[in-house]
C-alpha positions as CSV (number, residue, x, y, z in Angstrom):
1,M,-0.3,4.2,-32.9
2,K,0.0,7.9,-33.0
3,D,3.7,7.7,-32.2
4,N,4.3,5.5,-35.2
5,Y,3.0,8.2,-37.5
6,N,5.4,10.8,-36.0
7,R,8.4,8.6,-36.2
8,S,11.0,9.7,-38.8
9,I,12.8,7.3,-41.1
10,I,15.8,7.8,-43.3
11,E,13.5,7.7,-46.3
12,D,12.0,11.0,-45.2
13,F,15.3,12.8,-45.7
14,S,15.4,15.2,-48.7
15,N,17.5,14.6,-51.7
16,E,19.5,17.7,-50.8
17,L,20.4,16.3,-47.4
18,F,21.6,13.0,-49.0
19,Y,23.8,15.0,-51.4
20,E,25.3,16.8,-48.4
21,I,26.1,13.4,-46.8
22,F,27.6,12.2,-50.1
23,N,30.0,15.1,-50.1
24,Y,31.8,13.4,-47.2
25,L,32.2,10.0,-49.0
26,D,34.3,8.7,-51.8
27,G,32.4,7.7,-54.9
28,Y,33.2,4.0,-54.4
29,Q,31.8,4.2,-50.8
30,I,28.6,5.8,-52.1
31,Y,28.0,3.0,-54.6
32,H,29.1,0.3,-52.2
33,I,26.7,1.5,-49.4
34,F,23.6,2.9,-51.2
35,S,23.4,1.2,-54.7
36,N,21.6,-1.9,-53.6
37,I,19.2,-0.4,-51.0
38,N,16.2,0.4,-53.2
39,H,15.0,2.2,-56.3
40,R,15.1,5.7,-54.8
41,F,18.8,5.5,-53.8
42,Q,19.6,4.0,-57.2
43,Q,18.1,7.1,-58.8
44,L,19.9,9.4,-56.4
45,I,23.4,8.0,-57.2
46,N,22.7,7.9,-60.9
47,S,21.3,11.4,-61.0
48,S,23.1,14.0,-63.2
49,S,22.9,16.3,-60.2
50,L,25.2,14.2,-58.1
51,R,28.9,15.0,-58.3
52,L,31.5,12.4,-57.2
53,K,35.0,12.5,-55.9
54,M,36.9,9.3,-56.4
55,K,40.2,7.5,-55.7
56,Y,41.1,5.2,-58.6
57,C,42.1,1.8,-57.1
58,S,42.4,-0.3,-60.2
59,N,39.8,-3.0,-60.5
60,I,37.9,-1.9,-57.4
61,S,36.7,1.3,-58.8
62,N,37.3,0.7,-62.5
63,E,33.7,-0.2,-63.3
64,I,32.2,2.8,-61.4
65,L,34.7,5.1,-63.1
66,R,33.9,3.8,-66.5
67,F,30.1,4.3,-66.3
68,N,30.1,7.5,-64.2
69,K,32.6,9.8,-65.9
70,E,30.1,12.6,-66.4
71,Q,29.4,12.8,-62.6
72,I,33.0,12.9,-61.4
73,Y,34.4,16.3,-60.3
74,S,37.4,15.2,-58.3
75,L,39.7,12.2,-59.1
76,S,42.8,10.8,-57.5
77,L,44.9,8.4,-59.5
78,N,47.0,6.7,-56.9
79,E,47.8,3.3,-58.4
80,S,48.7,1.9,-61.8
81,F,46.4,3.3,-64.5
82,S,46.3,3.6,-68.2
83,I,47.4,7.0,-69.7
84,N,44.2,6.7,-71.9
85,L,41.9,6.6,-68.9
86,I,41.0,10.3,-69.1
87,D,38.9,11.3,-72.1
88,S,36.4,14.0,-73.1
89,L,33.6,12.3,-71.2
90,F,34.9,13.8,-67.9
91,I,33.0,17.0,-68.7
92,Y,32.8,18.1,-65.0
93,L,36.2,17.0,-63.8
94,E,37.7,20.0,-61.9
95,S,40.4,18.5,-59.7
96,L,42.9,15.7,-60.7
97,R,45.7,14.2,-58.5
98,I,48.3,11.9,-60.0
99,T,50.6,10.1,-57.6
100,S,51.9,7.2,-59.7
101,I,53.0,7.6,-63.4
102,N,56.0,6.9,-65.5
103,S,57.7,10.3,-66.3
104,N,58.1,9.1,-69.9
105,E,54.3,8.7,-70.2
106,L,53.6,11.9,-68.3
107,L,53.8,14.3,-71.3
108,L,51.3,12.3,-73.3
109,F,49.0,12.0,-70.3
110,I,49.0,15.8,-69.8
111,S,48.3,16.3,-73.5
112,N,45.2,14.2,-73.2
113,L,43.9,16.5,-70.5
114,Q,43.3,19.2,-73.1
115,S,39.9,17.6,-73.7
116,L,38.7,18.5,-70.2
117,P,36.7,21.7,-70.3
118,C,36.5,22.3,-66.5
119,L,39.9,21.1,-65.2
120,K,41.1,23.8,-62.7
121,L,43.4,21.9,-60.2
122,L,46.1,19.5,-61.2
123,T,48.6,17.8,-58.8
124,I,51.3,15.5,-60.0
125,K,53.6,13.5,-57.7
126,L,56.5,11.5,-59.2
127,L,59.0,9.3,-57.4
128,Q,61.6,10.2,-60.0
129,C,61.8,12.2,-63.3
130,N,63.9,11.4,-66.3
131,I,62.9,14.4,-68.3
132,D,63.5,18.1,-68.1
133,D,60.9,20.0,-66.0
134,S,60.5,22.6,-68.8
135,Q,59.0,19.9,-71.0
136,I,56.3,19.3,-68.4
137,Y,55.5,23.0,-68.3
138,H,55.3,23.1,-72.1
139,E,52.4,20.7,-71.8
140,I,50.8,22.4,-68.8
141,F,50.6,25.6,-70.8
142,S,48.1,23.9,-73.1
143,L,45.6,23.5,-70.3
144,K,43.5,26.6,-70.8
145,M,41.3,26.4,-67.7
146,L,44.0,25.4,-65.2
147,K,44.2,27.6,-62.1
148,Y,46.2,25.5,-59.7
149,F,49.3,23.3,-60.4
150,K,51.5,21.4,-58.0
151,L,54.5,19.3,-59.2
152,S,56.3,17.1,-56.7
153,I,59.3,15.0,-57.6
154,D,61.1,13.0,-54.9
155,N,64.3,12.1,-56.7
156,Y,65.2,15.0,-59.0
157,S,67.7,17.7,-59.3
158,S,67.2,20.6,-61.8
159,S,70.6,22.0,-60.7
160,V,72.1,19.9,-63.5
161,R,69.4,20.9,-66.0
162,F,69.1,24.3,-67.5
163,S,67.3,24.1,-70.8
164,S,65.7,27.1,-72.4
165,F,61.9,27.6,-72.0
166,N,60.2,29.6,-74.7
167,P,56.6,28.5,-75.3
168,N,55.8,31.4,-77.6
169,K,52.7,32.0,-75.6
170,Q,51.6,32.9,-72.1
171,M,49.6,31.0,-69.6
172,N,47.2,33.7,-68.5
173,H,44.9,31.6,-66.3
174,L,47.3,29.9,-63.8
175,E,47.2,31.6,-60.4
176,Y,48.7,29.0,-58.0
177,L,52.0,27.2,-58.6
178,I,53.6,24.9,-56.0
179,I,57.0,23.4,-56.9
180,D,58.0,20.6,-54.6
181,Y,61.4,19.5,-56.1
182,Q,64.9,20.9,-56.3
183,C,64.5,23.6,-58.8
184,L,67.2,25.9,-60.2
185,F,66.3,29.6,-59.6
186,P,67.2,31.0,-63.1
187,S,65.3,28.2,-64.8
188,I,62.1,28.6,-62.7
189,T,62.1,32.4,-63.0
190,N,62.3,31.9,-66.8
191,I,59.2,29.6,-66.7
192,L,57.3,31.9,-64.4
193,S,57.9,34.9,-66.6
194,Y,55.3,33.4,-68.9
195,M,52.6,33.3,-66.2
196,P,51.5,37.0,-65.8
197,S,48.4,36.1,-63.7
198,I,50.3,34.1,-61.1
199,H,49.7,35.4,-57.6
200,Y,50.6,32.4,-55.3
201,V,54.0,30.7,-55.7
202,S,55.6,28.2,-53.4
203,L,59.2,27.1,-54.1
204,M,59.6,24.3,-51.5
205,K,63.2,23.3,-52.6
206,L,64.8,26.2,-54.2
207,F,68.4,25.8,-55.4
208,Y,69.9,29.3,-55.5
209,Y,73.6,29.9,-56.1
210,D,75.3,33.2,-55.5
211,S,76.3,33.7,-59.1
212,S,72.6,34.2,-59.8
213,L,73.2,37.8,-58.6
214,E,74.9,38.5,-61.9
215,T,71.7,37.7,-63.8
216,N,69.8,40.7,-65.1
217,Y,66.3,39.6,-64.0
218,P,63.2,41.1,-65.7
219,F,60.4,42.3,-63.5
220,I,58.7,39.0,-63.0
221,W,55.3,38.0,-61.4
222,P,53.7,41.5,-61.6
223,N,50.6,40.2,-59.8
224,L,52.3,38.1,-57.1
225,T,50.8,38.5,-53.6
226,H,51.9,35.2,-51.9
227,L,55.4,33.8,-52.0
228,S,56.9,30.9,-50.1
229,I,60.6,30.0,-50.4
230,C,62.5,27.1,-48.8
231,L,66.2,27.1,-49.7
232,T,68.1,23.9,-50.3
233,T,71.4,25.6,-51.1
234,W,74.2,25.7,-48.6
235,G,75.6,29.2,-48.0
236,T,73.3,31.2,-50.2
237,M,74.0,34.9,-49.4
238,F,71.3,37.2,-48.1
239,E,72.0,39.5,-51.0
240,C,70.5,36.9,-53.4
241,I,67.2,37.2,-51.6
242,E,67.4,41.0,-51.5
243,V,67.8,41.1,-55.3
244,L,64.9,38.8,-55.8
245,I,62.6,40.8,-53.4
246,S,63.6,44.0,-55.1
247,K,62.2,42.6,-58.3
248,I,58.9,41.1,-57.2
249,G,58.1,42.3,-53.7
250,S,56.0,45.4,-54.4
251,K,52.6,43.7,-54.2
252,L,53.5,40.9,-51.8
253,K,51.0,40.5,-48.9
254,V,52.2,37.1,-47.6
255,F,55.9,36.1,-47.6
256,S,57.4,32.9,-46.0
257,F,61.1,32.2,-46.0
258,K,63.2,29.3,-44.6
259,P,67.0,29.0,-45.2
260,Y,68.6,25.7,-45.7
261,H,71.1,25.9,-42.8
262,E,72.4,27.9,-39.9
263,I,73.3,31.3,-41.5
264,I,72.9,33.9,-38.9
265,E,72.5,36.8,-41.3
266,Y,69.1,35.3,-42.3
267,F,67.9,36.1,-38.8
268,N,69.0,39.7,-38.8
269,A,66.0,41.7,-37.7
270,S,67.3,45.1,-38.9
271,R,68.1,43.7,-42.4
272,W,64.6,42.2,-42.8
273,E,63.1,45.4,-41.5
274,N,64.9,47.5,-44.1
275,L,64.0,45.0,-46.9
276,I,60.3,45.0,-46.0
277,L,60.1,48.8,-45.7
278,K,61.8,49.3,-49.0
279,F,60.4,46.6,-51.2
280,M,57.4,45.0,-49.6
281,P,55.1,47.9,-48.5
282,Q,51.9,45.9,-48.6
283,L,53.2,42.9,-46.6
284,N,50.8,41.9,-43.8
285,K,51.9,38.3,-43.0
286,F,55.5,37.4,-42.6
287,Y,56.8,33.9,-41.8
288,L,60.5,33.4,-41.1
289,K,62.1,30.1,-39.8
290,Y,65.6,29.8,-38.6
291,T,67.3,26.8,-36.9
292,E,70.4,26.8,-34.7
293,N,72.2,23.8,-33.2
294,V,72.0,24.0,-29.4
295,D,75.8,23.7,-29.2
296,R,76.5,26.8,-31.2
297,I,76.6,30.3,-29.9
298,L,73.3,31.9,-30.7
299,R,74.4,35.3,-31.9
300,D,77.1,37.9,-31.8
301,R,76.6,39.6,-28.4
302,D,78.1,42.8,-29.8
303,D,75.3,43.1,-32.3
304,E,72.2,42.8,-30.1
305,E,70.3,45.5,-32.0
306,T,70.3,43.6,-35.3
307,N,68.6,40.6,-33.9
308,D,65.9,42.3,-31.9
309,F,62.5,41.1,-33.2
310,T,60.7,42.8,-30.4
311,R,61.1,46.3,-31.6
312,S,58.1,48.5,-32.4
313,F,58.4,47.6,-36.2
314,W,57.5,44.0,-35.5
315,I,55.0,44.7,-32.7
316,E,53.0,47.2,-34.8
317,R,52.6,44.6,-37.5
318,K,51.6,42.0,-34.9
319,W,54.4,39.6,-35.9
320,F,55.7,37.8,-32.9
321,L,58.6,35.4,-32.0
322,E,58.1,31.7,-31.2
323,I,61.1,29.6,-30.2
324,E,61.0,25.8,-30.1
325,L,63.6,24.0,-28.1
326,N,64.6,20.3,-28.2
327,N,67.7,18.3,-27.5
328,Q,69.4,19.1,-30.8
329,N,68.1,22.4,-32.2
330,I,66.6,25.7,-31.4
331,L,64.0,26.7,-34.0
332,F,63.2,30.4,-34.2
333,S,60.0,31.5,-36.0
334,I,58.6,34.9,-36.8
335,L,54.8,34.5,-37.2
336,P,51.7,36.6,-37.6
337,S,49.8,37.1,-34.4
338,K,47.0,34.6,-34.0
339,K,44.3,33.9,-31.4
340,Q,46.0,32.3,-28.5
341,W,44.4,30.5,-25.5
342,F,46.2,32.9,-23.1
343,H,44.9,36.1,-24.8
344,E,47.8,38.5,-24.1
345,E,46.7,42.1,-24.4
346,N,50.2,43.5,-24.2
347,L,51.6,42.9,-27.7
348,F,55.1,43.5,-26.5
349,K,54.8,40.3,-24.4
350,L,53.8,37.7,-27.0
351,N,57.2,35.9,-27.2
352,Q,56.5,32.1,-26.7
353,L,58.9,29.2,-26.0
354,V,57.8,25.6,-26.9
355,I,59.9,22.8,-25.3
356,S,59.3,19.6,-27.3
357,R,62.0,17.5,-25.8
358,I,63.6,18.3,-22.4
359,N,67.4,18.1,-22.2
360,I,68.2,16.3,-18.9
361,N,71.4,14.6,-17.7
362,K,71.9,11.0,-16.5
363,Y,70.7,12.0,-13.0
364,N,67.4,13.2,-14.4
365,Y,68.1,16.8,-13.7
366,F,67.2,19.6,-16.2
367,I,70.1,21.2,-18.0
368,Q,69.3,24.9,-18.3
369,N,72.0,25.9,-20.7
370,D,69.6,25.8,-23.6
371,I,67.1,28.1,-22.0
372,N,69.9,30.5,-21.1
373,R,70.8,30.6,-24.8
374,V,67.2,31.6,-25.5
375,L,67.2,34.2,-22.8
376,N,70.4,35.7,-24.2
377,F,68.3,36.4,-27.3
378,T,65.0,37.5,-25.9
379,Q,62.7,37.4,-22.9
380,I,60.0,34.7,-22.7
381,Y,56.5,35.4,-21.5
382,H,54.6,32.2,-22.5
383,L,55.8,28.6,-22.2
384,E,54.4,25.3,-23.7
385,I,55.9,22.0,-22.7
386,T,54.7,19.1,-24.9
387,N,56.3,16.2,-23.0
388,E,53.9,13.8,-21.5
389,N,54.0,13.1,-17.7
390,L,56.3,16.0,-16.9
391,F,57.8,15.5,-13.4
392,I,57.0,18.5,-11.2
393,G,60.6,18.8,-10.2
394,L,61.6,19.5,-13.8
395,L,58.7,21.9,-14.1
396,L,60.0,23.8,-11.1
397,Q,63.5,24.0,-12.6
398,I,62.4,25.1,-16.0
399,T,60.0,27.8,-14.8
400,N,62.5,29.1,-12.3
401,C,64.7,30.1,-15.2
402,L,61.9,32.2,-16.8
403,F,61.2,35.1,-14.4
404,E,58.8,36.9,-16.7
405,L,56.6,34.0,-17.5
406,R,52.9,34.9,-17.7
407,S,51.3,31.7,-19.0
408,L,52.0,27.9,-19.0
409,K,50.7,25.1,-21.1
410,I,51.6,21.5,-20.3
411,H,50.4,18.1,-21.5
412,S,50.3,16.2,-18.3
413,L,51.9,16.2,-14.8
414,L,53.7,13.5,-12.8
415,L,53.6,14.2,-9.1
416,E,55.9,11.3,-8.2
417,D,59.0,9.9,-10.1
418,D,60.2,6.4,-9.3
419,S,63.8,7.4,-10.1
420,R,64.0,10.3,-7.6
421,D,62.3,12.7,-5.2
422,L,62.3,16.5,-5.3
423,N,65.8,17.7,-4.6
424,L,66.7,20.5,-2.2
425,K,66.8,23.1,-4.9
426,E,63.4,22.2,-6.2
427,I,61.9,22.2,-2.7
428,S,63.4,25.7,-2.2
429,I,61.9,26.9,-5.4
430,L,58.5,25.6,-4.4
431,Y,58.6,27.3,-1.0
432,S,59.8,30.7,-2.4
433,I,57.6,30.6,-5.5
434,H,55.2,33.2,-4.1
435,L,58.0,35.7,-4.3
436,T,59.0,34.9,-7.9
437,S,56.1,33.5,-9.9
438,Q,54.1,35.8,-12.3
439,I,52.1,33.0,-13.9
440,K,48.5,33.9,-14.2
441,K,47.2,31.4,-16.7
442,I,47.6,27.7,-16.9
443,Y,46.4,25.2,-19.6
444,L,46.6,21.5,-18.6
445,R,45.8,19.1,-21.4
446,N,45.3,16.0,-19.2
447,L,44.1,16.0,-15.5
448,T,44.5,12.5,-14.1
449,N,44.7,13.1,-10.3
450,I,42.9,15.7,-8.2
451,K,46.1,16.2,-6.3
452,Q,47.5,17.9,-9.4
453,I,45.0,20.7,-8.7
454,D,46.6,21.2,-5.3
455,F,50.1,21.4,-6.7
456,L,49.2,23.9,-9.4
457,M,47.4,26.1,-6.9
458,K,50.7,26.3,-4.9
459,F,52.8,26.5,-8.0
460,S,51.0,29.6,-9.3
461,P,49.9,31.7,-6.3
462,Y,48.6,34.5,-8.7
463,L,46.7,32.2,-11.0
464,S,43.5,33.8,-12.4
465,F,42.6,31.5,-15.3
466,F,42.8,27.7,-15.5
467,K,41.9,25.5,-18.5
468,I,41.6,21.7,-18.6
469,D,41.0,19.6,-21.6
470,Y,40.6,16.0,-20.5
471,L,39.3,15.1,-17.0
472,H,39.5,11.3,-17.4
473,N,37.7,9.8,-14.4
474,L,37.2,13.1,-12.6
475,D,34.1,15.3,-12.7
476,I,33.7,19.1,-12.7
477,P,32.0,19.4,-9.3
478,S,34.8,17.5,-7.5
479,I,37.3,20.0,-9.1
480,L,35.2,23.0,-8.0
481,R,35.2,21.6,-4.4
482,Q,39.0,21.3,-4.5
483,I,39.6,25.0,-5.5
484,N,40.8,27.3,-2.7
485,H,42.7,30.1,-4.4
486,T,42.7,33.8,-3.7
487,Y,43.0,35.1,-7.3
488,L,41.5,32.3,-9.4
489,N,38.2,33.5,-10.9
490,S,37.9,31.7,-14.2
491,L,37.9,28.0,-15.2
492,C,37.5,26.4,-18.6
493,F,36.7,22.7,-19.3
494,Y,36.7,20.9,-22.6
495,V,33.6,18.6,-22.5
496,P,32.7,16.9,-25.9
497,T,29.3,15.9,-24.5
498,A,28.4,19.4,-23.2
499,D,24.8,20.4,-23.6
500,D,22.2,22.7,-21.9
501,K,21.1,19.9,-19.6
502,M,24.6,19.6,-18.2
503,I,24.8,23.4,-17.6
504,N,21.6,23.3,-15.7
505,N,22.8,20.5,-13.5
506,L,26.1,22.3,-12.8
507,N,24.2,25.4,-11.9
508,K,22.1,23.5,-9.4
509,I,25.1,21.8,-7.8
510,S,27.1,25.1,-7.6
511,S,24.1,26.9,-6.1
512,L,23.1,24.2,-3.6
513,E,26.7,23.6,-2.3
514,K,27.7,27.3,-2.6
515,L,30.8,26.3,-4.5
516,L,31.1,29.7,-6.2
517,V,30.2,33.3,-5.4
518,N,28.6,35.6,-7.9
519,Y,29.2,33.2,-10.8
520,K,28.2,32.5,-14.3
521,I,28.4,29.3,-16.3
522,I,28.6,29.6,-20.1
523,R,28.8,27.0,-22.7
524,Q,30.6,27.7,-26.0
525,N,30.2,24.6,-28.2
526,E,32.3,22.0,-26.4
527,H,33.8,24.3,-23.8
528,I,32.3,25.2,-20.4
529,F,33.4,28.4,-18.7
530,F,33.0,29.2,-15.0
531,N,33.5,32.8,-14.0
532,W,33.0,34.0,-10.5
533,N,33.6,36.8,-8.0
534,L,31.8,39.0,-10.6
535,L,30.8,42.5,-9.7
536,E,27.1,42.9,-9.2
C-alpha cells in the first residue's frame, strides 16, 4: 500500500510544466488532446495565461480560432481564409504567417493588421503578384510595432516595375527585412532608405544591372550590420558590388554574397580583401559562394595570387575554404570557422573538400580530373565523402590524390563490389599507404561489418582518433577487441541510449579483459569517449 502513495500520476504535474509541454504543440492539438479529459485541463487550456500558436486549417480550427483569439500569439494562415478574419481581439498576436492570399486582397488585409497592438513578425508568401511591390510596402509602413518582415513571391519580376516610393514617413521600428522575389536594386534601395533602424537585410533574388553604377546613391541603411545578397542577374560587374559596399559597409558585421553565375572575378581573393579592409572594418563573418562547371578551367594560372584564400588575411579572421565536388559543378565557399569534429589546431590547414557525387566512368573507376582541378586551386587537408556504400577501391583512388589529407569522414564502406575487385593500382596503393598516408582522424557514420575496422586500420597507419555513429548489430566491446593499432588512442561512439549504467558496464569489461591500458571512459550526452595510453 505504501508504494501506491508514492506513485506519481500526470495530475500531479504543475501548471507550469503543462504550459511548457503545450509550447511544443499546435493549438488545435492541445484542444484535441486535453479538452475532454477533466475539469482541470479544461481550466488550463481556457486560462488567460496560456498562449497558443496555431495553423489555420479552415473548418478544422475555425471554431477554436473564433473563441480563443485573446490567447493566440502565433498564427499561420496556410489555406483559404477570409481577409476579415483578423480583428482587434487578437490582442497578443505577435507572429503572423500568410501563405495563401490573393494579391488584390493583400493590401486590404495588411491594412486590417493595424488593429493588432503586439504584431512584431509578419511573413507573406504569394504564388504570384499582380501589384507593384511598393504598394505592399506602403501598407507595411502603417504597422507601428513590426520588427520583422519577409515577403516571398514565386512568380514576380520587379525588373519591369519601377514606381516611385515616397511614403512621407519613415518606418523606425522595422529591423529585419527578407525579400524573396526578384527585386530591382534601385527600387529596393529607395524603399529601404525610409527604414533607418534596419540592421538585417536579405536580398535573396537581387536584379542588379550595370547601369545602376550611374545612380547617385544616398548613404542608406546607417545601422545595417547584417547583409545577404544573392544575385539573379547575368554578368553583373564586381564594380556594382563595390559601389554598394562603399555606401553601406562601414558597420557590417556579417556579409553573405552569392553571384548568379560563373564570373571568376567574384572569386578574386585580393579584390575581396581590399574591399573588406577599405569599407567593412567591423566585418567578423563573411560568406562567399561561387560555382564553377567541372568542364571549365578553374582559374587563370598566371594570376594565382589573386585567388589565394589561404593567405594570412583570411586565416587571421578564421575564414576558411570549403569545396564541394559533384559530377556537374564545383562549389567554392568561404565560411567563418566553426567547431569541427576533427578539431584542427593549425588554422592554415582548415581547407575542406566535400564530395557529394563521385565522378566514375563506365568501368566504375574514379575519374580524378575534378580533384586535380581543385588541387590546382588549393591544397586539401580534410575530406568528406557523402556517398553511401563507398567501395574501398574508389576510396583508395580518391585519397591517393590528396597527399596532405589529415582527416576523413565517410558515410559507409563497401568492402566488396559485385561489379569488380580491387585493381592492380588500388592494391599497390594499399600496400604502399604506410609511406604516403597522413590521415590521423576518421569519422565513419555507419559501421556494418567488423571487417571494416580491419581495413581502416590498414588504410590509416597513423590513425589516432576514430569516431563511429551507428553500430547497427555490433557492440562496443567487440570493436575494442578488434583494435590493434600502434597510434590509435581515442575512440568516440554515438550511443542514443548512453547512461551511467552503460559506462559502468564498459569499465568492468575493459578492466576484466584488459582491453585498454591507462584508459578513461567519458560520457558527454549521447557520445561515449574512450581515451587510453594516458600518462600517469
